[in-house]
Each structure stands twice: as C-alpha cells, then as structure tokens.
DRENMAR-415341 format. One record per residue (C-alpha): x, y, z; residue number from 1; chain. Coordinates in steps of 0.05 Angstrom, whole numbers. Layout:
N
REC       u       v       w  num  chaine
REC       X       Y       Z  NUM       A
...
This chain:
711
REC       u       v       w  num  chaine
REC     413    -498   -1055    1       A
REC     430    -563   -1018    2       A
REC     493    -604   -1009    3       A
REC     503    -669   -1047    4       A
REC     509    -725    -995    5       A
REC     563    -760   -1037    6       A
REC     607    -702   -1056    7       A
REC     591    -649   -1004    8       A
REC     585    -598   -1060    9       A
REC     527    -550   -1065   10       A
REC     471    -570   -1113   11       A
REC     435    -518   -1154   12       A
REC     360    -511   -1146   13       A
REC     352    -475   -1213   14       A
REC     343    -525   -1269   15       A
REC     315    -579   -1223   16       A
REC     246    -609   -1227   17       A
REC     209    -581   -1167   18       A
REC     137    -591   -1145   19       A
REC      96    -527   -1141   20       A
REC     101    -495   -1073   21       A
REC      29    -471   -1079   22       A
REC       4    -539   -1103   23       A
REC     -21    -566   -1036   24       A
REC     -62    -503   -1023   25       A
REC     -94    -505   -1091   26       A
REC    -112    -579   -1092   27       A
REC    -142    -574   -1022   28       A
REC    -181    -512   -1040   29       A
REC    -148    -470    -987   30       A
REC    -112    -419   -1031   31       A
REC    -155    -356   -1024   32       A
REC    -172    -322   -1090   33       A
REC    -198    -251   -1096   34       A
REC    -271    -267   -1084   35       A
REC    -256    -315   -1027   36       A
REC    -214    -268    -985   37       A
REC    -244    -264    -915   38       A
REC    -273    -196    -899   39       A
REC    -322    -173    -846   40       A
REC    -395    -157    -863   41       A
REC    -389    -159    -939   42       A
REC    -438    -133    -990   43       A
REC    -449    -161   -1059   44       A
REC    -454    -125   -1126   45       A
REC    -491    -143   -1189   46       A
REC    -482     -97   -1249   47       A
REC    -531     -61   -1293   48       A
REC    -508     -65   -1366   49       A
REC    -529     -29   -1428   50       A
REC    -575     -64   -1478   51       A
REC    -558     -17   -1535   52       A
REC    -492      -8   -1571   53       A
REC    -492      68   -1575   54       A
REC    -533     126   -1548   55       A
REC    -552     158   -1483   56       A
REC    -590     138   -1421   57       A
REC    -655     179   -1418   58       A
REC    -680     153   -1352   59       A
REC    -665     100   -1299   60       A
REC    -722      76   -1254   61       A
REC    -692      39   -1195   62       A
REC    -751      48   -1147   63       A
REC    -771     -26   -1149   64       A
REC    -700     -48   -1137   65       A
REC    -690      -2   -1078   66       A
REC    -754     -29   -1047   67       A
REC    -727    -100   -1044   68       A
REC    -708    -122    -974   69       A
REC    -633    -128    -969   70       A
REC    -616     -78   -1023   71       A
REC    -567     -26    -995   72       A
REC    -554      18   -1055   73       A
REC    -567      27   -1130   74       A
REC    -508      60   -1165   75       A
REC    -518      98   -1230   76       A
REC    -486     156   -1267   77       A
REC    -533     202   -1229   78       A
REC    -503     187   -1160   79       A
REC    -435     157   -1174   80       A
REC    -375     190   -1141   81       A
REC    -339     238   -1188   82       A
REC    -273     216   -1218   83       A
REC    -216     265   -1220   84       A
REC    -178     253   -1285   85       A
REC    -197     217   -1349   86       A
REC    -130     181   -1355   87       A
REC    -163     118   -1381   88       A
REC    -229     120   -1419   89       A
REC    -247      48   -1401   90       A
REC    -241      64   -1326   91       A
REC    -276     132   -1330   92       A
REC    -340      99   -1310   93       A
REC    -410     126   -1294   94       A
REC    -390     198   -1306   95       A
REC    -443     212   -1359   96       A
REC    -506     181   -1390   97       A
REC    -467     161   -1453   98       A
REC    -468      89   -1477   99       A
REC    -409      65   -1519  100       A
REC    -422      -9   -1529  101       A
REC    -470     -65   -1514  102       A
REC    -458     -93   -1444  103       A
REC    -423     -31   -1418  104       A
REC    -432     -20   -1343  105       A
REC    -485      33   -1331  106       A
REC    -495      20   -1257  107       A
REC    -500     -33   -1202  108       A
REC    -543     -59   -1147  109       A
REC    -509     -72   -1080  110       A
REC    -543    -118   -1031  111       A
REC    -533    -164    -971  112       A
REC    -527    -225   -1016  113       A
REC    -511    -243   -1088  114       A
REC    -580    -270   -1099  115       A
REC    -615    -207   -1075  116       A
REC    -569    -162   -1116  117       A
REC    -582    -202   -1180  118       A
REC    -657    -204   -1169  119       A
REC    -661    -130   -1155  120       A
REC    -618    -113   -1216  121       A
REC    -670    -146   -1259  122       A
REC    -723     -98   -1232  123       A
REC    -686     -35   -1255  124       A
REC    -717      -3   -1317  125       A
REC    -673      37   -1365  126       A
REC    -697      81   -1422  127       A
REC    -648     100   -1477  128       A
REC    -641     148   -1534  129       A
REC    -608     101   -1584  130       A
REC    -561     125   -1638  131       A
REC    -540      90   -1701  132       A
REC    -483      44   -1684  133       A
REC    -430       9   -1726  134       A
REC    -406     -58   -1700  135       A
REC    -390     -94   -1765  136       A
REC    -316    -105   -1778  137       A
REC    -295    -101   -1850  138       A
REC    -232     -81   -1887  139       A
REC    -237     -17   -1926  140       A
REC    -283      13   -1873  141       A
REC    -293      87   -1888  142       A
REC    -266     105   -1819  143       A
REC    -205      60   -1823  144       A
REC    -144      97   -1797  145       A
REC     -69      91   -1784  146       A
REC     -56      85   -1709  147       A
REC      16     111   -1719  148       A
REC      40      66   -1662  149       A
REC      24      -6   -1644  150       A
REC      22     -40   -1577  151       A
REC      98     -47   -1569  152       A
REC     108      27   -1583  153       A
REC     136      13   -1652  154       A
REC     112      48   -1716  155       A
REC      49      20   -1747  156       A
REC      82      20   -1816  157       A
REC     151       1   -1840  158       A
REC     184      -4   -1908  159       A
REC     252     -27   -1932  160       A
REC     276     -35   -2004  161       A
REC     228     -35   -2062  162       A
REC     170     -82   -2050  163       A
REC     141     -82   -2120  164       A
REC     209     -94   -2152  165       A
REC     221    -151   -2104  166       A
REC     155    -183   -2122  167       A
REC     168    -172   -2196  168       A
REC     236    -206   -2191  169       A
REC     206    -267   -2157  170       A
REC     197    -333   -2195  171       A
REC     142    -354   -2147  172       A
REC      94    -310   -2107  173       A
REC      40    -316   -2056  174       A
REC     -15    -263   -2048  175       A
REC     -69    -286   -2001  176       A
REC    -115    -261   -1946  177       A
REC    -118    -293   -1877  178       A
REC    -169    -277   -1823  179       A
REC    -176    -288   -1749  180       A
REC    -240    -278   -1708  181       A
REC    -257    -246   -1642  182       A
REC    -237    -291   -1585  183       A
REC    -252    -283   -1511  184       A
REC    -210    -302   -1450  185       A
REC    -241    -356   -1408  186       A
REC    -196    -371   -1349  187       A
REC    -223    -418   -1296  188       A
REC    -229    -360   -1246  189       A
REC    -274    -305   -1272  190       A
REC    -253    -233   -1258  191       A
REC    -266    -219   -1184  192       A
REC    -257    -161   -1137  193       A
REC    -269    -142   -1065  194       A
REC    -263     -67   -1051  195       A
REC    -266     -31    -985  196       A
REC    -261      44    -971  197       A
REC    -238      66    -902  198       A
REC    -197     121    -870  199       A
REC    -128     118    -841  200       A
REC     -97     163    -789  201       A
REC     -34     201    -804  202       A
REC      16     204    -748  203       A
REC      69     256    -734  204       A
REC     119     281    -683  205       A
REC      65     319    -646  206       A
REC      12     266    -652  207       A
REC     -43     254    -702  208       A
REC     -40     300    -763  209       A
REC    -107     280    -791  210       A
REC    -139     226    -833  211       A
REC    -140     208    -907  212       A
REC    -181     159    -949  213       A
REC    -154      89    -958  214       A
REC    -176      39   -1010  215       A
REC    -163     -35   -1003  216       A
REC    -174     -81   -1063  217       A
REC    -171    -157   -1069  218       A
REC    -166    -166   -1144  219       A
REC    -153    -222   -1193  220       A
REC     -95    -185   -1224  221       A
REC     -32    -198   -1265  222       A
REC       1    -136   -1236  223       A
REC     -19    -105   -1169  224       A
REC      31     -48   -1178  225       A
REC      -3     -28   -1243  226       A
REC     -73     -30   -1213  227       A
REC     -50      19   -1160  228       A
REC     -17      66   -1210  229       A
REC     -75      66   -1258  230       A
REC    -129      77   -1206  231       A
REC     -94     132   -1166  232       A
REC    -101     191   -1215  233       A
REC    -174     174   -1231  234       A
REC    -192     172   -1157  235       A
REC    -149     231   -1137  236       A
REC    -108     189   -1089  237       A
REC     -34     178   -1077  238       A
REC     -11     108   -1096  239       A
REC       4      96   -1022  240       A
REC     -70     104   -1006  241       A
REC     -88      44   -1048  242       A
REC     -72     -27   -1026  243       A
REC     -80     -82   -1078  244       A
REC     -75    -155   -1058  245       A
REC     -73    -214   -1106  246       A
REC     -32    -274   -1082  247       A
REC     -69    -326   -1124  248       A
REC     -99    -317   -1194  249       A
REC    -138    -373   -1227  250       A
REC    -113    -361   -1298  251       A
REC    -111    -296   -1337  252       A
REC     -78    -300   -1406  253       A
REC     -75    -224   -1411  254       A
REC    -147    -208   -1390  255       A
REC    -124    -190   -1320  256       A
REC     -62    -152   -1342  257       A
REC     -90     -83   -1328  258       A
REC    -154     -63   -1290  259       A
REC    -218     -63   -1330  260       A
REC    -285     -30   -1316  261       A
REC    -309     -81   -1265  262       A
REC    -254     -58   -1217  263       A
REC    -276      15   -1220  264       A
REC    -349      -6   -1214  265       A
REC    -336     -41   -1148  266       A
REC    -291      15   -1124  267       A
REC    -344      68   -1138  268       A
REC    -398      26   -1104  269       A
REC    -354      15   -1043  270       A
REC    -338      90   -1039  271       A
REC    -412     104   -1026  272       A
REC    -412      52    -970  273       A
REC    -348      66    -929  274       A
REC    -327      10    -883  275       A
REC    -368     -44    -920  276       A
REC    -330     -89    -967  277       A
REC    -363     -96   -1035  278       A
REC    -353    -162   -1072  279       A
REC    -365    -175   -1145  280       A
REC    -348    -236   -1188  281       A
REC    -368    -235   -1261  282       A
REC    -413    -289   -1288  283       A
REC    -386    -330   -1346  284       A
REC    -433    -292   -1393  285       A
REC    -406    -225   -1369  286       A
REC    -336    -247   -1387  287       A
REC    -356    -235   -1459  288       A
REC    -376    -163   -1449  289       A
REC    -330    -117   -1412  290       A
REC    -262    -147   -1395  291       A
REC    -231    -148   -1464  292       A
REC    -221    -196   -1521  293       A
REC    -174    -213   -1578  294       A
REC    -190    -168   -1636  295       A
REC    -208    -193   -1705  296       A
REC    -160    -186   -1763  297       A
REC    -159    -185   -1839  298       A
REC     -88    -196   -1864  299       A
REC     -62    -192   -1934  300       A
REC       5    -229   -1939  301       A
REC      50    -227   -1999  302       A
REC     114    -266   -2011  303       A
REC     162    -269   -2069  304       A
REC     218    -320   -2077  305       A
REC     272    -341   -2125  306       A
REC     272    -412   -2153  307       A
REC     317    -436   -2096  308       A
REC     268    -410   -2044  309       A
REC     306    -347   -2025  310       A
REC     256    -293   -2007  311       A
REC     258    -231   -2049  312       A
REC     199    -194   -2017  313       A
REC     153    -196   -1956  314       A
REC      91    -154   -1947  315       A
REC      42    -158   -1889  316       A
REC     -18    -110   -1890  317       A
REC     -65    -115   -1831  318       A
REC    -134     -87   -1817  319       A
REC    -161    -100   -1747  320       A
REC    -219     -79   -1703  321       A
REC    -216     -25   -1649  322       A
REC    -264       4   -1598  323       A
REC    -282      77   -1608  324       A
REC    -278      84   -1533  325       A
REC    -206      60   -1526  326       A
REC    -157      39   -1578  327       A
REC    -116     -25   -1572  328       A
REC     -72     -33   -1633  329       A
REC     -41    -103   -1633  330       A
REC      29    -114   -1659  331       A
REC       4    -164   -1711  332       A
REC      59    -147   -1760  333       A
REC     115    -153   -1709  334       A
REC     141    -223   -1725  335       A
REC     140    -208   -1799  336       A
REC     191    -153   -1788  337       A
REC     242    -200   -1757  338       A
REC     235    -274   -1771  339       A
REC     258    -283   -1843  340       A
REC     308    -249   -1888  341       A
REC     285    -211   -1950  342       A
REC     314    -146   -1980  343       A
REC     246    -116   -1997  344       A
REC     196    -110   -1941  345       A
REC     132     -75   -1921  346       A
REC      85     -78   -1861  347       A
REC      24     -36   -1848  348       A
REC     -29     -33   -1793  349       A
REC     -98      -2   -1799  350       A
REC    -153       2   -1747  351       A
REC    -228      -2   -1759  352       A
REC    -265      40   -1706  353       A
REC    -327       5   -1680  354       A
REC    -379      13   -1626  355       A
REC    -354     -47   -1586  356       A
REC    -319     -57   -1520  357       A
REC    -243     -47   -1516  358       A
REC    -197    -104   -1535  359       A
REC    -139    -124   -1491  360       A
REC     -79    -170   -1486  361       A
REC     -94    -243   -1501  362       A
REC     -38    -294   -1499  363       A
REC      15    -272   -1549  364       A
REC     -24    -210   -1571  365       A
REC      -7    -191   -1643  366       A
REC      44    -246   -1654  367       A
REC     -10    -299   -1649  368       A
REC     -55    -276   -1707  369       A
REC       5    -249   -1746  370       A
REC      43    -315   -1743  371       A
REC     -19    -352   -1767  372       A
REC     -17    -311   -1831  373       A
REC      59    -312   -1840  374       A
REC      70    -386   -1827  375       A
REC      11    -407   -1870  376       A
REC      35    -363   -1927  377       A
REC     105    -393   -1921  378       A
REC      75    -462   -1926  379       A
REC      37    -441   -1989  380       A
REC     102    -416   -2018  381       A
REC     137    -482   -2003  382       A
REC      82    -519   -2040  383       A
REC      87    -474   -2101  384       A
REC     163    -482   -2101  385       A
REC     158    -558   -2092  386       A
REC     204    -550   -2031  387       A
REC     201    -580   -1962  388       A
REC     173    -526   -1915  389       A
REC     228    -538   -1864  390       A
REC     282    -528   -1917  391       A
REC     248    -464   -1940  392       A
REC     252    -436   -1869  393       A
REC     324    -458   -1860  394       A
REC     344    -422   -1924  395       A
REC     315    -356   -1902  396       A
REC     344    -350   -1832  397       A
REC     371    -279   -1827  398       A
REC     444    -268   -1808  399       A
REC     423    -205   -1771  400       A
REC     355    -175   -1753  401       A
REC     323    -155   -1819  402       A
REC     293     -91   -1792  403       A
REC     349     -62   -1748  404       A
REC     410     -98   -1774  405       A
REC     430    -116   -1703  406       A
REC     458    -185   -1688  407       A
REC     416    -235   -1649  408       A
REC     435    -248   -1577  409       A
REC     420    -321   -1592  410       A
REC     382    -354   -1648  411       A
REC     366    -428   -1647  412       A
REC     305    -432   -1692  413       A
REC     340    -478   -1742  414       A
REC     360    -525   -1686  415       A
REC     288    -527   -1662  416       A
REC     263    -543   -1732  417       A
REC     314    -598   -1744  418       A
REC     307    -630   -1675  419       A
REC     232    -627   -1680  420       A
REC     233    -660   -1749  421       A
REC     276    -716   -1721  422       A
REC     232    -728   -1660  423       A
REC     166    -722   -1698  424       A
REC     185    -768   -1755  425       A
REC     179    -714   -1808  426       A
REC     211    -760   -1860  427       A
REC     147    -801   -1860  428       A
REC     106    -743   -1886  429       A
REC      69    -759   -1951  430       A
REC      39    -717   -2007  431       A
REC     -32    -690   -1997  432       A
REC     -85    -744   -1998  433       A
REC     -36    -802   -1998  434       A
REC     -44    -824   -1926  435       A
REC    -113    -852   -1911  436       A
REC    -146    -899   -1862  437       A
REC    -220    -910   -1874  438       A
REC    -256    -843   -1876  439       A
REC    -196    -807   -1847  440       A
REC    -142    -769   -1885  441       A
REC     -76    -757   -1847  442       A
REC     -26    -702   -1854  443       A
REC      33    -666   -1821  444       A
REC      47    -592   -1815  445       A
REC     101    -548   -1787  446       A
REC     106    -475   -1766  447       A
REC     160    -432   -1734  448       A
REC     149    -391   -1672  449       A
REC     181    -329   -1645  450       A
REC     168    -280   -1588  451       A
REC     209    -219   -1570  452       A
REC     236    -194   -1504  453       A
REC     189    -140   -1483  454       A
REC     210     -75   -1452  455       A
REC     192     -72   -1378  456       A
REC     189     -18   -1325  457       A
REC     241     -24   -1269  458       A
REC     226     -82   -1223  459       A
REC     251     -88   -1152  460       A
REC     257    -142   -1099  461       A
REC     280    -144   -1027  462       A
REC     312    -196    -981  463       A
REC     303    -193    -906  464       A
REC     327    -242    -853  465       A
REC     272    -257    -803  466       A
REC     258    -316    -758  467       A
REC     316    -356    -785  468       A
REC     291    -351    -857  469       A
REC     303    -306    -917  470       A
REC     240    -267    -933  471       A
REC     242    -250   -1008  472       A
REC     190    -198   -1027  473       A
REC     167    -174   -1096  474       A
REC      99    -150   -1121  475       A
REC      98    -204   -1175  476       A
REC      38    -247   -1193  477       A
REC      28    -322   -1201  478       A
REC     -27    -337   -1252  479       A
REC     -15    -412   -1245  480       A
REC      50    -406   -1284  481       A
REC      94    -428   -1225  482       A
REC     123    -361   -1202  483       A
REC     117    -382   -1129  484       A
REC     163    -440   -1144  485       A
REC     211    -412   -1196  486       A
REC     226    -349   -1157  487       A
REC     239    -390   -1094  488       A
REC     289    -432   -1134  489       A
REC     324    -370   -1160  490       A
REC     327    -339   -1091  491       A
REC     354    -403   -1060  492       A
REC     412    -407   -1109  493       A
REC     427    -333   -1106  494       A
REC     431    -336   -1030  495       A
REC     465    -404   -1030  496       A
REC     414    -436    -984  497       A
REC     361    -490    -990  498       A
REC     291    -475   -1015  499       A
REC     264    -489    -945  500       A
REC     301    -428    -920  501       A
REC     265    -382    -968  502       A
REC     198    -349    -952  503       A
REC     170    -316   -1014  504       A
REC     121    -258   -1012  505       A
REC      85    -234   -1075  506       A
REC      19    -208   -1099  507       A
REC      15    -145   -1055  508       A
REC      23     -73   -1078  509       A
REC      62     -54   -1014  510       A
REC     118    -101   -1035  511       A
REC     175     -76   -1080  512       A
REC     147     -52   -1148  513       A
REC     143    -106   -1202  514       A
REC     126    -106   -1275  515       A
REC      61    -143   -1290  516       A
REC      59    -217   -1308  517       A
REC      53    -209   -1383  518       A
REC      92    -210   -1448  519       A
REC     132    -270   -1424  520       A
REC     173    -224   -1380  521       A
REC     159    -251   -1310  522       A
REC     214    -301   -1295  523       A
REC     274    -265   -1325  524       A
REC     251    -196   -1301  525       A
REC     230    -214   -1231  526       A
REC     285    -265   -1225  527       A
REC     337    -213   -1242  528       A
REC     311    -167   -1187  529       A
REC     313    -225   -1137  530       A
REC     384    -243   -1156  531       A
REC     409    -172   -1150  532       A
REC     376    -164   -1082  533       A
REC     406    -229   -1058  534       A
REC     476    -210   -1081  535       A
REC     470    -143   -1045  536       A
REC     445    -178    -983  537       A
REC     504    -225    -980  538       A
REC     552    -169    -996  539       A
REC     527    -127    -939  540       A
REC     514    -181    -886  541       A
REC     554    -242    -905  542       A
REC     534    -313    -889  543       A
REC     511    -300    -818  544       A
REC     460    -243    -820  545       A
REC     426    -215    -760  546       A
REC     351    -211    -748  547       A
REC     321    -155    -790  548       A
REC     379    -146    -839  549       A
REC     351    -125    -907  550       A
REC     373    -106    -977  551       A
REC     337     -85   -1040  552       A
REC     357     -94   -1113  553       A
REC     331     -75   -1182  554       A
REC     326    -118   -1244  555       A
REC     378    -103   -1296  556       A
REC     397    -122   -1366  557       A
REC     469    -117   -1389  558       A
REC     485     -52   -1425  559       A
REC     512     -96   -1481  560       A
REC     442    -123   -1492  561       A
REC     423     -59   -1528  562       A
REC     469     -80   -1584  563       A
REC     427    -142   -1597  564       A
REC     357    -165   -1617  565       A
REC     331    -211   -1564  566       A
REC     279    -264   -1582  567       A
REC     255    -333   -1562  568       A
REC     242    -384   -1616  569       A
REC     207    -450   -1627  570       A
REC     180    -499   -1678  571       A
REC     110    -530   -1677  572       A
REC      96    -598   -1709  573       A
REC      25    -623   -1717  574       A
REC      -7    -686   -1744  575       A
REC     -81    -685   -1759  576       A
REC    -134    -731   -1786  577       A
REC    -192    -702   -1826  578       A
REC    -258    -739   -1839  579       A
REC    -276    -742   -1912  580       A
REC    -349    -750   -1891  581       A
REC    -360    -696   -1839  582       A
REC    -300    -649   -1847  583       A
REC    -282    -659   -1774  584       A
REC    -210    -645   -1756  585       A
REC    -174    -682   -1700  586       A
REC    -103    -665   -1677  587       A
REC     -72    -734   -1665  588       A
REC      -3    -710   -1644  589       A
REC      32    -645   -1630  590       A
REC     104    -630   -1613  591       A
REC     136    -564   -1595  592       A
REC     212    -554   -1592  593       A
REC     234    -488   -1560  594       A
REC     293    -443   -1552  595       A
REC     275    -413   -1484  596       A
REC     343    -397   -1454  597       A
REC     356    -427   -1385  598       A
REC     297    -469   -1360  599       A
REC     288    -453   -1286  600       A
REC     240    -510   -1270  601       A
REC     229    -565   -1322  602       A
REC     162    -584   -1291  603       A
REC     130    -515   -1294  604       A
REC     163    -499   -1361  605       A
REC     134    -562   -1392  606       A
REC      66    -542   -1365  607       A
REC      73    -473   -1396  608       A
REC      92    -501   -1464  609       A
REC      38    -553   -1465  610       A
REC     -13    -502   -1440  611       A
REC       6    -455   -1497  612       A
REC      -2    -510   -1549  613       A
REC     -68    -532   -1519  614       A
REC     -94    -461   -1523  615       A
REC     -69    -458   -1595  616       A
REC    -106    -522   -1613  617       A
REC    -169    -492   -1581  618       A
REC    -163    -429   -1624  619       A
REC    -148    -470   -1687  620       A
REC    -207    -517   -1681  621       A
REC    -261    -482   -1640  622       A
REC    -256    -412   -1613  623       A
REC    -296    -357   -1646  624       A
REC    -339    -303   -1615  625       A
REC    -399    -287   -1659  626       A
REC    -415    -213   -1654  627       A
REC    -485    -196   -1679  628       A
REC    -474    -135   -1722  629       A
REC    -546    -123   -1742  630       A
REC    -573     -54   -1726  631       A
REC    -597     -51   -1654  632       A
REC    -554    -108   -1629  633       A
REC    -478    -110   -1624  634       A
REC    -470    -166   -1573  635       A
REC    -433    -232   -1572  636       A
REC    -485    -285   -1587  637       A
REC    -447    -346   -1561  638       A
REC    -428    -318   -1493  639       A
REC    -423    -382   -1453  640       A
REC    -391    -450   -1458  641       A
REC    -451    -479   -1493  642       A
REC    -437    -435   -1553  643       A
REC    -364    -414   -1545  644       A
REC    -326    -479   -1553  645       A
REC    -257    -491   -1523  646       A
REC    -211    -551   -1527  647       A
REC    -228    -610   -1483  648       A
REC    -185    -671   -1465  649       A
REC    -205    -708   -1528  650       A
REC    -176    -651   -1570  651       A
REC    -106    -658   -1541  652       A
REC     -90    -732   -1538  653       A
REC     -14    -728   -1548  654       A
REC      19    -660   -1538  655       A
REC      93    -659   -1520  656       A
REC     145    -605   -1508  657       A
REC     220    -607   -1514  658       A
REC     272    -552   -1510  659       A
REC     342    -535   -1532  660       A
REC     373    -502   -1471  661       A
REC     421    -446   -1485  662       A
REC     422    -394   -1429  663       A
REC     422    -323   -1457  664       A
REC     456    -273   -1410  665       A
REC     430    -214   -1451  666       A
REC     361    -229   -1420  667       A
REC     391    -216   -1352  668       A
REC     428    -256   -1299  669       A
REC     378    -314   -1299  670       A
REC     395    -330   -1372  671       A
REC     321    -347   -1382  672       A
REC     279    -324   -1440  673       A
REC     203    -317   -1439  674       A
REC     163    -380   -1450  675       A
REC      91    -361   -1435  676       A
REC      74    -340   -1506  677       A
REC     122    -380   -1549  678       A
REC      81    -443   -1539  679       A
REC      20    -416   -1576  680       A
REC      42    -369   -1632  681       A
REC      51    -419   -1689  682       A
REC       2    -473   -1669  683       A
REC     -58    -456   -1713  684       A
REC     -12    -449   -1774  685       A
REC      20    -516   -1761  686       A
REC     -49    -548   -1755  687       A
REC     -74    -513   -1818  688       A
REC     -13    -534   -1856  689       A
REC     -25    -606   -1833  690       A
REC     -97    -602   -1857  691       A
REC     -71    -581   -1926  692       A
REC     -22    -639   -1925  693       A
REC     -79    -686   -1909  694       A
REC    -132    -660   -1957  695       A
REC    -100    -613   -2008  696       A
REC    -148    -559   -1985  697       A
REC    -119    -494   -1959  698       A
REC    -155    -460   -1901  699       A
REC    -140    -386   -1889  700       A
REC    -193    -369   -1838  701       A
REC    -194    -389   -1764  702       A
REC    -223    -431   -1735  703       A
REC    -218    -494   -1778  704       A
REC    -290    -517   -1769  705       A
REC    -320    -575   -1809  706       A
REC    -362    -530   -1854  707       A
REC    -298    -503   -1885  708       A
REC    -276    -573   -1906  709       A
REC    -342    -600   -1932  710       A
REC    -356    -582   -2005  711       A
C-alpha cells in the first residue's frame, strides 16, 4: 500500500495491475526449478519400466548395466528399501514383482551422468510371466462398479423427484451420449525431483541425544506440505524428518498436485546411496505413463422441458475409467447437480476397472468433461425448442441450489451471459449454414461455466519483522499462476505498507502448512491466512514492530458461509469457421466473461482466464491419448508432441477475458473466488455448439477432428 501523491491517502495494492515479482528471474533463466537446484556431487536416475500391462517379473538381469563405467546402482524390487505402510498404492513401489500397468516403474539405474544412466538402463533384461490384461474402456463393462463416493467426497449417485415422470411430462426431450477421451498433462516443465538422504543430530540439555534419518526433496510440486504428509507413513518417518522444497513450478494443471511414483522411485534410490543427491527428470514420453491423466468418460445425458423451455427433468449417467491399482473417481456429475433448476433429477457414476496407470487431477477434474455433456445437451434442447440458447439458460437459473436448497452466496451467471452476448455481438448469429465465405462456414456458440468452492484443510501463514521488512511465510506454491505477486499484494494491504516492504517466502515444507495449489483454492485460501496473520501482527506489535516480532494466523471462512452454496460462474462465447472441403475447424474468436469475486491482480487473472480458454480450445480441437487396448499392449501410442497435438498460436488468434467483479465475503476475507478452473470448463461445449451453428452437424465426441465433419 502506497500513498497517493495528490491526496496523501493510502492506495490499495489489491485490485491493481502489477507485474509478476518472479518475472525477471524466469525470463533471465535464473529461477531454479526442481532439477536445477544446486547440490553437491549429484547422481542421475533413469527408470526401468514394465513392457507388459499385467503379470509378474520372473527375472531381472542387470549384470551388463552394472558393468558400465559410471553406474553406481541398479534398483529393483529385489533390493529396494522396504516401505512401512501401504497408505497409497501408487507410492507403494518396488515392494513385489507384480506389474499393474504398462510403463509402471519396476526399477532404476543410478549413474554419474544422465547419459550413462539411460544407456545402462537399456542393457537391463527383464523376463515376465504375463497375465491376461484388460485395458479397453467400454460402458457396460462386466466389472463396472459404483464407487459410492466421488472425488469431492460427495455420493456417487443422487436422485430427487421422479425422473421418468418428469421426462414423460416434457414437451421436448434430449437423450444423447457424449464422450471424452484420455488426455495427458503436458506442462512445460516435466516432473522433476532431486532427493537426498542424510542424518541429522538431535540436541538436548545434556548434549547430543543421537541421530535420525533426514530426507530432503526438491520437487516440482503443487503442495509441499502434502508431499511431506503422504511420504512420511510410507517411509516410517516423522513429517519433520522430511524437507520438501519447490519455490518454482513450470506448470502443473493438477499432475503435480500429489506425489506420484517417480518421487518414491528417486527417494528409494537415494536411500541406498546416503549423502549423494539423486536427480531424475522425466522425458516427455514418460509423462504419458506414470504421472496421471484425465480419465475417459461415456455420459448419457437426458433433459426434458416444457414448451417455454422450463426444465422438467435432468439426468446425467456417467461411466468412466479407473485403474485397478488406485481409484480416482472424478466428480463428472457435480455441475449437473447445481447449475440449472428442475424438479426431477438423477445423477449416477460408475467406474470401469482397467489395467492402466492411475488417473489424477487435470484442470477442472470432473467439471470439465461433465460440463461438455451438459452444455452441449442444453444447446440441443434449445435447437429442438426453437429457442435462443442464452434465453434457455436464463429461464432455468435456480432461485436456490437445486440439490441442497441453500441460497447462493452470490450468483452472477445471467449477468455473464448477457454481458458476453453484448460484447461478442451475439445478435449477429445466423441459422446453421447461413454464414459462408468461400469454403468456410461460420457459426457462434455459447456455454455456461461453473466451479465450486472446494473444501480445504486448515492453512496457516506467519508474519515476521526482520531487517526492516515484513517476512510473510506460507508453504504455498506458484505454478506460474502469479501467487508470488498476488500474495505480496494481499500482505501489503493487510499490513498497510508498500509491496517493497514485503518479503514473501513460499514453496518450503518448513513454512506454515498450506493447502495445495489446486481446485481453484489458492488465492482465497492462502490470502485469508496471510490477512489473518497480518491483522494479528499489527494487533500485537502496532505500526512500529521490533526486530524479530512474529505472529501466525489461520485461514478462515465465515461461519455464515455454511448456510450458502459457494460457486464461481462464467460464460464462454466461441466463433468458429469450418471448412466444407476438409472438415478443419478454426476458432476465430473466443470471449469469456466471469464472476470471480474480487480480482486481486487484473494482469495475472487475465492470464489465468486466457490460459484456461486456450487449454479448452486445445482439448476441443486436438487432445486425445490413444491407448492401444489390443492383448499384450496397453500403452499410449502417441506419447510425444509429434502424435499428441496441443494448441499452438494459430489456434488461438483472438481470445479475450472480461469479468463482473462482485467480491464475495463468504469465500473469506479476500472476497476472491477461484479462477484457475472456471476458464476451461465450458470451452469445448461452446466450440461444439458453434460448429453446429456453422454446419448443422452435432458433434458429441471430443476432440472435434476433421474426420468427424467429413461425410
């Protein structure tokens, strides 16, 4: 906070456009990421991975690898350190000869250089006893099961009213199937880790009391506090014996939310070589094997409506893939339970168990595939009713939450739709096939977006006065989202000082415990903790603190917030052109208008919104992981950027974000809602609806590749 030179009044830092604090380090290449952290005398790891999808290892011959000059160790299930507790099946690594999926880690070579480790790993010979595997996703799978709970902890199934009666009463219905494919995270920084085992001395009144193991990890992580907590029981350590450091993360999108098998692989290798840091960075191809993915879905969506567009029934029945090793049940039906009013409702979730690697969070997990089905089905209903799709959405805004009956803390979806329509020129929209230019057909589409406030574990922050500055500490993570900058702005205002007087510390597990950077919770959750700590600091020490004065605070949400349903909203508008010759789809314009509460930093918020829309365009037009389900295979065929296509500059020529700013105090003292996910959730549906408006052809399967538009 600074003083206005004209008025002498304090100016707020929150809400102001601020350049990223970490920007200079990143553009000069001096921000150290996990693999780049300086350590003494490092070793390098290259993994051994299974080449079957299910079975057992009969024999591993590593003699040739061990004979290579520079090889220090070959790690397998035969010599790996024993883990104490199987609290996480994905991390319970190298404890048996069992193979659960293609590409699973079955060992590693550790050497003096990356090149030596990789070469020696290619010399290891593995014999298997293969078993019949099942990697083919299909609805109606004989092993399909009810997971009881989905990712948010909510029931897998819900029912209200009488669905069949509601559908029977409808004048117009929709009953269609929508599918989404496997997708894989591909952040700029691949997963990386540097692990070192050592011993620390324990002091006491009478001197040294002994020693205990100490593990230090540099990890590309969305939540260092969670890495520590998840590893401790497996390794038989106290959390305090594990130090996790991750100040900079080169993108994550959920893949780095919790530790995956590569973390444990490096930790086990380092444990056999105490005092020597072990470094491992995945190759781009390995990113498609063992660090998670977005699961594939088959979604039957049914809608019933009266002649005026009022919904009489909604049903969303989802079947989705799951690893036999570790279940991850996405909340694909979540938005359907809350977004639109209808007296008769049903949602169900079923999992198909397969011999594949575990899925994990991927930007807007659950809501992303679920909103594709819901917002496409709603567009189909609008067409059958002969009604504008925006008007249909406006007519079905619920007065209270359809599932719980609670009021909304704030709800500006209609405002987003109307403002977006005005800015986008929605009134110029034509009937399908009416707008042409040469070989190109043009169309416009719209989709709503919503994302809930997620429950978080208690987050803390501290403020300490040192060296004439306020040191604000929290074990948060910056994935490139702007946390370094936004939290500094929040701290400056809360302490009533300028940003230059704030020194922010984050990305270290020894700092006050923080919830991970996920579920669009970071800014309002971490920011709340920072504000509480700042208020306590000022209350205790006033405006002239002494060196070393310190206070700690915990994030809080008003007790009153329990009476409300808390969600962020948005509206996506897309214009596309489709070639009548090749079926190629180009997004010519895209606009997102969002209800994101208080915007802390317009610059970083705009980046988040545009990034979400760009990722949505990529999923709509390109992204699909092809899993070879033939017997004896089970791997992703297109496991590199030559085969797994992502959006490039030419795919996003004009993408803009706007917002309707209404601070929501029920989200905590910052008034901010989550914005990391809201930018992506409705994008593919908006593009698909625009394709229909251009061509009259309805696409219900992602991605929208040319073959689906060429007859």
